[in-house]
N, C-alpha and C positions, 0 to 999 in steps of 0.2 A: 504494500500500500504506500502510495506517495502522499506525504503530509506536507501541506503548505500552511505556514503560520504567518499572519500579518498583524502587526500591532499598529493601530491607527492613532495618530497624533501623540505617540510616545514611543520610547525605545524599551522593548521588553528585555529583561536581563536573561542570561543563559539559564539560570535556575528555573525561571518561569517557563521558558520555552521547553526545557527538558521535562518539566512536570506535565505540561499539556501534551507533549508528544507521547510520553509514557501512557497517559490516560487514554488517548485516542487509539494508540496501538493495541490496547487491550480489547478493543471492539473486534479485532480480527479473530479472537477466540470464539466469538459467537457466529461469525460469518466470514469465511475465507475469500470471498469474491468481491471484497471492497476494492475499488480501483484507486480512488484518491479521497482525501479529506482536506477541505479548506477550512481553516480556523481563523476567525477574526476576533481580535482583542481590542476593546475600546474602553475609554473612560468617558462616561457621560457627564455632562455639566449639571447634574441634579444637585440639589442642596442636601440630599440624603446621603447616608453612609453607603447604601447599596447602589453604588454608581459604576461598578465594574461589570462590563457587558461582554459576554462570550457568545459567539455564533459558530456553529459547526455545520458544514454541509458535506454530506458523504455521497459520493457517486458510486452506485452499484449498477451492474449491468441492467440497462433499461429502466433505471429508477434513481431518484435522488431523495435522500432523507435529510431533514433539516431540523435543527433545534437551537433555541437561544435562551439565555438566562442572565439575570442580573443578581449580584450578591455583593457582600462587603469586600470580598477578595476574588481575584481571578481563579484561585485554586478551588474555592467553594462553587463558583459559577461553572467551572469546568467539570467538577464532580456531578453537578445537577444535570448538565447537558449530556454527559456520557451515560448516566443512568437512564435518562429518557431515551437516548438513542439505542441503548440495549433493548428496551421494550419495543421500539419501532423495528429493529432488526429481527427480533423474535417473531413479531407479527408478519413481517415480510416473508420470512422463511415458512411460516405456517401457510400463508397464501400460496406460495410456490408449491408446497406439498399437496395442497388441495387441488391445484390445477393439474398436477401430474397423475 
């Protein structure tokens, strides 16, 4: 799987990039046909503490899965996104099994 991480309007440090990469790579345990993952990290200008925004778009053959989340840290938002994508991947696999 090819993982592209973009930090928008700030420079993400290596520790954050490694953490997000490790989390997204775990999705391959659930479905080995993931082509690529695009990750976008943003800091929103909200006045609240939960201003760290993470979006992940996963390209699977003939389908795209997408999830976004906001939290107080990029790590927490990444965890929420990956957990939601695990559920989407499992549903996608179930649909494929029903069709065959």
